[in-house]
A tleap script that builds the chain and sets N, CA, C and O, in Angstrom:
source leaprc.protein.ff14SB
mol = sequence {
  NMET ASN TYR ALA ASP LEU ILE ASP GLY ASN
  ILE THR GLU SER GLU LEU LYS ALA HIE LEU
  VAL GLU GLY GLU ASN VAL ALA VAL THR VAL
  ARG ILE PRO LYS ASN MET ARG ASP MET ALA
  LYS GLN ALA ALA GLU LEU SER GLY VAL SER
  PHE THR SER LEU VAL LYS MET SER LEU ILE
  GLU HIE LEU ALA GLU ARG ASP CARG
}
set mol.1.N position { 13.378 -9.510 7.986 }
set mol.1.CA position { 13.850 -8.180 7.683 }
set mol.1.C position { 12.766 -7.185 8.106 }
set mol.1.O position { 11.586 -7.393 7.826 }
set mol.2.N position { 13.166 -6.115 8.775 }
set mol.2.CA position { 12.153 -5.153 9.184 }
set mol.2.C position { 12.206 -3.904 8.308 }
set mol.2.O position { 13.130 -3.725 7.515 }
set mol.3.N position { 11.209 -3.054 8.465 }
set mol.3.CA position { 11.046 -1.877 7.615 }
set mol.3.C position { 12.238 -0.929 7.709 }
set mol.3.O position { 12.714 -0.430 6.690 }
set mol.4.N position { 12.719 -0.681 8.912 }
set mol.4.CA position { 13.858 0.227 9.085 }
set mol.4.C position { 15.084 -0.269 8.324 }
set mol.4.O position { 15.805 0.530 7.727 }
set mol.5.N position { 15.323 -1.566 8.339 }
set mol.5.CA position { 16.450 -2.136 7.593 }
set mol.5.C position { 16.301 -1.875 6.094 }
set mol.5.O position { 17.279 -1.588 5.403 }
set mol.6.N position { 15.071 -1.977 5.607 }
set mol.6.CA position { 14.826 -1.771 4.181 }
set mol.6.C position { 15.050 -0.326 3.772 }
set mol.6.O position { 15.704 -0.067 2.762 }
set mol.7.N position { 14.518 0.623 4.538 }
set mol.7.CA position { 14.642 2.015 4.112 }
set mol.7.C position { 16.020 2.592 4.401 }
set mol.7.O position { 16.438 3.548 3.748 }
set mol.8.N position { 16.732 2.025 5.371 }
set mol.8.CA position { 18.080 2.498 5.678 }
set mol.8.C position { 19.132 1.801 4.823 }
set mol.8.O position { 20.271 2.260 4.731 }
set mol.9.N position { 18.748 0.698 4.202 }
set mol.9.CA position { 19.692 -0.072 3.392 }
set mol.9.C position { 19.932 0.556 2.039 }
set mol.9.O position { 19.364 1.594 1.699 }
set mol.10.N position { 20.773 -0.089 1.288 }
set mol.10.CA position { 21.141 0.408 -0.025 }
set mol.10.C position { 20.366 -0.361 -1.097 }
set mol.10.O position { 20.956 -1.086 -1.898 }
set mol.11.N position { 19.033 -0.196 -1.104 }
set mol.11.CA position { 18.211 -0.855 -2.118 }
set mol.11.C position { 17.451 0.208 -2.899 }
set mol.11.O position { 17.210 1.309 -2.405 }
set mol.12.N position { 17.086 -0.134 -4.105 }
set mol.12.CA position { 16.353 0.802 -4.948 }
set mol.12.C position { 14.882 0.827 -4.555 }
set mol.12.O position { 14.394 -0.062 -3.858 }
set mol.13.N position { 14.190 1.852 -5.011 }
set mol.13.CA position { 12.758 1.950 -4.745 }
set mol.13.C position { 12.028 0.764 -5.355 }
set mol.13.O position { 11.080 0.249 -4.763 }
set mol.14.N position { 12.458 0.327 -6.529 }
set mol.14.CA position { 11.836 -0.835 -7.181 }
set mol.14.C position { 12.011 -2.096 -6.353 }
set mol.14.O position { 11.079 -2.889 -6.221 }
set mol.15.N position { 13.197 -2.287 -5.796 }
set mol.15.CA position { 13.455 -3.458 -4.942 }
set mol.15.C position { 12.601 -3.399 -3.678 }
set mol.15.O position { 12.076 -4.418 -3.229 }
set mol.16.N position { 12.467 -2.206 -3.110 }
set mol.16.CA position { 11.644 -2.047 -1.908 }
set mol.16.C position { 10.190 -2.373 -2.214 }
set mol.16.O position { 9.543 -3.094 -1.454 }
set mol.17.N position { 9.669 -1.845 -3.327 }
set mol.17.CA position { 8.284 -2.126 -3.701 }
set mol.17.C position { 8.078 -3.615 -3.979 }
set mol.17.O position { 7.045 -4.175 -3.613 }
set mol.18.N position { 9.053 -4.256 -4.621 }
set mol.18.CA position { 8.955 -5.693 -4.884 }
set mol.18.C position { 8.889 -6.471 -3.577 }
set mol.18.O position { 8.120 -7.424 -3.455 }
set mol.19.N position { 9.691 -6.066 -2.606 }
set mol.19.CA position { 9.682 -6.739 -1.305 }
set mol.19.C position { 8.329 -6.571 -0.616 }
set mol.19.O position { 7.839 -7.503 0.022 }
set mol.20.N position { 7.726 -5.396 -0.740 }
set mol.20.CA position { 6.449 -5.130 -0.076 }
set mol.20.C position { 5.306 -5.991 -0.611 }
set mol.20.O position { 4.366 -6.278 0.130 }
set mol.21.N position { 5.361 -6.404 -1.861 }
set mol.21.CA position { 4.267 -7.200 -2.431 }
set mol.21.C position { 4.514 -8.703 -2.345 }
set mol.21.O position { 3.646 -9.494 -2.714 }
set mol.22.N position { 5.689 -9.103 -1.861 }
set mol.22.CA position { 5.976 -10.529 -1.693 }
set mol.22.C position { 5.236 -11.066 -0.480 }
set mol.22.O position { 4.777 -10.306 0.372 }
set mol.23.N position { 5.129 -12.367 -0.414 }
set mol.23.CA position { 4.561 -13.009 0.764 }
set mol.23.C position { 3.095 -13.320 0.601 }
set mol.23.O position { 2.451 -12.960 -0.384 }
set mol.24.N position { 2.599 -14.000 1.604 }
set mol.24.CA position { 1.201 -14.417 1.566 }
set mol.24.C position { 0.285 -13.272 1.964 }
set mol.24.O position { 0.691 -12.357 2.681 }
set mol.25.N position { -0.950 -13.331 1.495 }
set mol.25.CA position { -1.953 -12.334 1.866 }
set mol.25.C position { -2.529 -12.666 3.232 }
set mol.25.O position { -2.665 -13.833 3.598 }
set mol.26.N position { -2.861 -11.634 3.969 }
set mol.26.CA position { -3.514 -11.787 5.261 }
set mol.26.C position { -4.735 -10.885 5.286 }
set mol.26.O position { -4.770 -9.854 4.615 }
set mol.27.N position { -5.728 -11.275 6.058 }
set mol.27.CA position { -6.929 -10.462 6.211 }
set mol.27.C position { -6.665 -9.375 7.245 }
set mol.27.O position { -6.063 -9.627 8.289 }
set mol.28.N position { -7.124 -8.161 6.940 }
set mol.28.CA position { -6.961 -7.029 7.839 }
set mol.28.C position { -8.308 -6.328 7.954 }
set mol.28.O position { -8.963 -6.068 6.945 }
set mol.29.N position { -8.717 -6.028 9.160 }
set mol.29.CA position { -9.945 -5.278 9.380 }
set mol.29.C position { -9.571 -3.853 9.742 }
set mol.29.O position { -8.788 -3.615 10.661 }
set mol.30.N position { -10.140 -2.912 9.009 }
set mol.30.CA position { -9.876 -1.498 9.262 }
set mol.30.C position { -11.216 -0.807 9.453 }
set mol.30.O position { -12.135 -0.982 8.653 }
set mol.31.N position { -11.319 -0.036 10.500 }
set mol.31.CA position { -12.551 0.698 10.761 }
set mol.31.C position { -12.393 2.120 10.233 }
set mol.31.O position { -11.580 2.893 10.739 }
set mol.32.N position { -13.178 2.456 9.212 }
set mol.32.CA position { -13.177 3.807 8.659 }
set mol.32.C position { -14.631 4.235 8.488 }
set mol.32.O position { -15.520 3.386 8.425 }
set mol.33.N position { -14.881 5.526 8.412 }
set mol.33.CA position { -16.260 5.978 8.201 }
set mol.33.C position { -16.822 5.438 6.887 }
set mol.33.O position { -16.105 5.320 5.894 }
set mol.34.N position { -18.111 5.112 6.896 }
set mol.34.CA position { -18.767 4.537 5.727 }
set mol.34.C position { -18.642 5.450 4.511 }
set mol.34.O position { -18.402 4.980 3.399 }
set mol.35.N position { -18.804 6.756 4.725 }
set mol.35.CA position { -18.725 7.658 3.573 }
set mol.35.C position { -17.321 7.677 2.979 }
set mol.35.O position { -17.175 7.853 1.769 }
set mol.36.N position { -16.271 7.497 3.806 }
set mol.36.CA position { -14.906 7.430 3.288 }
set mol.36.C position { -14.727 6.163 2.459 }
set mol.36.O position { -14.136 6.201 1.380 }
set mol.37.N position { -15.236 5.046 2.962 }
set mol.37.CA position { -15.148 3.790 2.218 }
set mol.37.C position { -15.875 3.884 0.884 }
set mol.37.O position { -15.358 3.463 -0.151 }
set mol.38.N position { -17.088 4.446 0.923 }
set mol.38.CA position { -17.882 4.553 -0.300 }
set mol.38.C position { -17.188 5.433 -1.339 }
set mol.38.O position { -17.159 5.094 -2.522 }
set mol.39.N position { -16.633 6.558 -0.901 }
set mol.39.CA position { -15.942 7.456 -1.829 }
set mol.39.C position { -14.676 6.789 -2.380 }
set mol.39.O position { -14.361 6.941 -3.560 }
set mol.40.N position { -13.956 6.055 -1.535 }
set mol.40.CA position { -12.744 5.368 -1.979 }
set mol.40.C position { -13.090 4.273 -2.982 }
set mol.40.O position { -12.366 4.076 -3.958 }
set mol.41.N position { -14.194 3.556 -2.749 }
set mol.41.CA position { -14.620 2.534 -3.705 }
set mol.41.C position { -14.957 3.152 -5.053 }
set mol.41.O position { -14.617 2.598 -6.098 }
set mol.42.N position { -15.629 4.307 -5.030 }
set mol.42.CA position { -15.976 4.997 -6.274 }
set mol.42.C position { -14.721 5.488 -6.987 }
set mol.42.O position { -14.612 5.371 -8.208 }
set mol.43.N position { -13.777 6.035 -6.233 }
set mol.43.CA position { -12.520 6.514 -6.826 }
set mol.43.C position { -11.756 5.355 -7.449 }
set mol.43.O position { -11.182 5.491 -8.529 }
set mol.44.N position { -11.751 4.218 -6.768 }
set mol.44.CA position { -11.073 3.036 -7.294 }
set mol.44.C position { -11.728 2.590 -8.596 }
set mol.44.O position { -11.039 2.291 -9.571 }
set mol.45.N position { -13.049 2.545 -8.613 }
set mol.45.CA position { -13.766 2.135 -9.822 }
set mol.45.C position { -13.459 3.071 -10.982 }
set mol.45.O position { -13.264 2.617 -12.110 }
set mol.46.N position { -13.412 4.380 -10.713 }
set mol.46.CA position { -13.109 5.347 -11.764 }
set mol.46.C position { -11.690 5.168 -12.302 }
set mol.46.O position { -11.407 5.499 -13.453 }
set mol.47.N position { -10.802 4.639 -11.455 }
set mol.47.CA position { -9.420 4.384 -11.873 }
set mol.47.C position { -9.249 2.998 -12.481 }
set mol.47.O position { -8.171 2.654 -12.966 }
set mol.48.N position { -10.313 2.206 -12.453 }
set mol.48.CA position { -10.265 0.871 -13.045 }
set mol.48.C position { -9.613 -0.177 -12.159 }
set mol.48.O position { -9.129 -1.195 -12.653 }
set mol.49.N position { -9.599 0.067 -10.843 }
set mol.49.CA position { -9.027 -0.904 -9.911 }
set mol.49.C position { -10.044 -1.197 -8.808 }
set mol.49.O position { -11.047 -0.497 -8.672 }
set mol.50.N position { -9.774 -2.223 -8.039 }
set mol.50.CA position { -10.640 -2.552 -6.918 }
set mol.50.C position { -10.277 -1.708 -5.703 }
set mol.50.O position { -9.200 -1.113 -5.654 }
set mol.51.N position { -11.160 -1.659 -4.743 }
set mol.51.CA position { -10.906 -0.954 -3.491 }
set mol.51.C position { -9.655 -1.521 -2.814 }
set mol.51.O position { -8.809 -0.769 -2.329 }
set mol.52.N position { -9.545 -2.847 -2.786 }
set mol.52.CA position { -8.386 -3.492 -2.169 }
set mol.52.C position { -7.095 -3.082 -2.877 }
set mol.52.O position { -6.092 -2.796 -2.224 }
set mol.53.N position { -7.121 -3.055 -4.201 }
set mol.53.CA position { -5.931 -2.645 -4.957 }
set mol.53.C position { -5.565 -1.200 -4.663 }
set mol.53.O position { -4.384 -0.871 -4.547 }
set mol.54.N position { -6.566 -0.333 -4.541 }
set mol.54.CA position { -6.312 1.070 -4.221 }
set mol.54.C position { -5.621 1.193 -2.864 }
set mol.54.O position { -4.669 1.959 -2.718 }
set mol.55.N position { -6.094 0.447 -1.880 }
set mol.55.CA position { -5.488 0.483 -0.548 }
set mol.55.C position { -4.057 -0.044 -0.609 }
set mol.55.O position { -3.151 0.564 -0.038 }
set mol.56.N position { -3.841 -1.168 -1.293 }
set mol.56.CA position { -2.494 -1.738 -1.418 }
set mol.56.C position { -1.547 -0.769 -2.111 }
set mol.56.O position { -0.420 -0.571 -1.656 }
set mol.57.N position { -1.998 -0.157 -3.218 }
set mol.57.CA position { -1.143 0.790 -3.937 }
set mol.57.C position { -0.794 1.987 -3.060 }
set mol.57.O position { 0.340 2.465 -3.079 }
set mol.58.N position { -1.766 2.467 -2.294 }
set mol.58.CA position { -1.523 3.605 -1.400 }
set mol.58.C position { -0.498 3.246 -0.332 }
set mol.58.O position { 0.390 4.044 -0.031 }
set mol.59.N position { -0.613 2.061 0.236 }
set mol.59.CA position { 0.346 1.617 1.252 }
set mol.59.C position { 1.742 1.452 0.664 }
set mol.59.O position { 2.729 1.849 1.285 }
set mol.60.N position { 1.829 0.877 -0.512 }
set mol.60.CA position { 3.129 0.693 -1.160 }
set mol.60.C position { 3.792 2.048 -1.396 }
set mol.60.O position { 4.970 2.228 -1.088 }
set mol.61.N position { 3.033 2.999 -1.942 }
set mol.61.CA position { 3.598 4.326 -2.196 }
set mol.61.C position { 4.048 4.988 -0.900 }
set mol.61.O position { 5.122 5.587 -0.847 }
set mol.62.N position { 3.236 4.884 0.141 }
set mol.62.CA position { 3.597 5.486 1.434 }
set mol.62.C position { 4.845 4.839 2.025 }
set mol.62.O position { 5.751 5.530 2.489 }
set mol.63.N position { 4.884 3.528 2.006 }
set mol.63.CA position { 6.014 2.811 2.605 }
set mol.63.C position { 7.288 2.940 1.800 }
set mol.63.O position { 8.381 2.785 2.344 }
set mol.64.N position { 7.168 3.224 0.502 }
set mol.64.CA position { 8.366 3.345 -0.343 }
set mol.64.C position { 8.943 4.763 -0.355 }
set mol.64.O position { 10.019 4.986 -0.909 }
set mol.65.N position { 8.232 5.724 0.253 }
set mol.65.CA position { 8.749 7.096 0.334 }
set mol.65.C position { 10.011 7.107 1.181 }
set mol.65.O position { 10.064 6.480 2.240 }
set mol.66.N position { 11.002 7.803 0.722 }
set mol.66.CA position { 12.246 7.880 1.484 }
set mol.66.C position { 12.498 9.269 2.037 }
set mol.66.O position { 13.256 9.418 2.996 }
set mol.67.N position { 11.887 10.279 1.461 }
set mol.67.CA position { 12.098 11.665 1.898 }
set mol.67.C position { 11.050 12.054 2.927 }
set mol.67.O position { 10.023 12.649 2.598 }
set mol.68.N position { 11.323 11.713 4.160 }
set mol.68.CA position { 10.363 12.038 5.234 }
set mol.68.C position { 10.998 12.963 6.210 }
set mol.68.O position { 10.364 13.358 7.188 }
savepdb mol mol.pdb
quit
């Protein structure tokens, strides 16, 4: 199933988010400025989550948006 099928289909936001977190984890390398990474790590810590969790949550929220 591809992303367009999911957002064009008749599924709820909860179902879409559930689909996004299913499956096996894969390693991803992202090149960002060091100061951005450091600030994001600090923001994550202040929110009580890990940097990885912050990135995952941000991606889920972005991908689950329907009003674009």
